[in-house]
C-alpha positions as CSV (number, residue, x, y, z in Angstrom):
1,M,4.3,58.7,-30.4
2,L,1.6,57.1,-28.2
3,C,-0.9,58.9,-26.0
4,S,-3.7,57.9,-23.7
5,V,-7.2,59.3,-24.1
6,Y,-9.6,59.9,-21.2
7,K,-13.2,61.2,-21.3
8,S,-14.6,63.5,-18.6
9,S,-17.0,62.2,-16.0
10,K,-18.5,65.7,-15.7
11,K,-18.7,67.1,-19.2
12,E,-19.9,65.2,-22.2
13,G,-17.6,65.5,-25.3
14,M,-14.6,66.7,-23.2
15,Y,-11.5,64.5,-23.6
16,L,-8.0,64.7,-22.1
17,Y,-4.9,63.4,-24.0
18,I,-1.8,62.6,-21.9
19,S,1.6,61.1,-22.8
20,K,1.6,58.3,-20.3
21,K,-1.3,56.2,-19.2
22,D,-2.6,57.2,-15.7
23,D,0.2,59.9,-15.3
24,F,-1.7,63.1,-14.7
25,S,1.3,64.9,-13.1
26,D,1.5,67.5,-15.9
27,V,-2.2,68.3,-15.8
28,P,-3.0,71.3,-13.6
29,Q,-5.1,70.4,-10.5
30,A,-7.8,73.0,-11.4
31,L,-8.3,71.4,-14.8
32,L,-8.6,67.9,-13.2
33,T,-11.1,69.3,-10.7
34,M,-13.2,70.7,-13.6
35,F,-12.7,67.6,-15.7
36,G,-13.9,65.2,-13.0
37,K,-12.8,61.6,-12.6
38,P,-11.0,60.7,-15.9
39,I,-12.5,57.6,-17.6
40,F,-9.9,55.7,-19.7
41,V,-10.9,55.4,-23.4
42,M,-7.8,54.1,-25.2
43,V,-4.1,54.3,-26.0
44,M,-3.6,55.7,-29.4
45,K,-0.7,55.8,-31.9
46,M,-0.5,59.4,-33.1
47,E,1.4,58.8,-36.4
48,G,-0.7,58.6,-39.5
49,R,-3.9,59.5,-37.6
50,K,-6.6,62.1,-38.1
51,L,-8.9,63.2,-35.3
52,A,-12.5,64.2,-35.9
53,L,-12.6,67.3,-33.6
54,A,-8.9,68.2,-33.1
55,D,-5.9,69.0,-35.3
56,I,-3.4,66.1,-34.7
57,E,-0.4,68.4,-35.1
58,K,-1.8,70.7,-32.3
59,V,-2.4,67.7,-30.1
60,K,1.2,66.4,-30.6
61,M,2.7,69.9,-30.0
62,S,0.6,70.3,-26.8
63,L,1.6,66.8,-25.6
64,K,5.3,67.7,-26.1
65,E,5.2,71.2,-24.6
66,D,2.5,70.9,-21.9
67,G,2.3,67.1,-21.3
68,F,-1.5,67.1,-22.1
69,F,-4.1,68.3,-24.5
70,L,-7.7,69.1,-23.6
71,Q,-10.3,68.6,-26.3
72,L,-13.5,70.6,-25.6
73,P,-16.9,69.6,-27.0
74,P,-18.0,71.6,-30.1
75,P,-20.3,74.5,-29.3
76,Q,-24.0,73.7,-29.3
77,I,-25.9,75.0,-32.3
78,N,-29.1,76.9,-31.5
79,L,-31.4,75.5,-34.1
80,L,-34.1,78.1,-33.4
81,D,-31.7,81.0,-34.0
82,E,-30.4,79.3,-37.1
83,Y,-33.9,78.9,-38.5
84,K,-34.8,82.5,-37.7
85,S,-31.6,83.7,-39.4
86,R,-32.4,81.8,-42.6
87,K,-36.0,82.9,-42.5
88,S,-35.1,86.6,-42.3
89,Q,-32.7,86.2,-45.2
90,S,-35.5,84.9,-47.5
């Protein structure tokens, strides 16, 4: 299975996986509006791959069922809150 990967022009770390290059017909218009102009990254073979921030099986299932997969950026860590939490535990 091949898929095409695009990064968002509006939100850093947001990626859109679709089954066919430049075919956004399965992606809801509201999502495309929020995503911004898709910037092509690569065509990727899904078999035997691991992804850093997404479960490959979930991506494959979403591509088959929905025609796309949206990868959101990981939540930002508030280092000050983390420091305070560790400090209060000592």
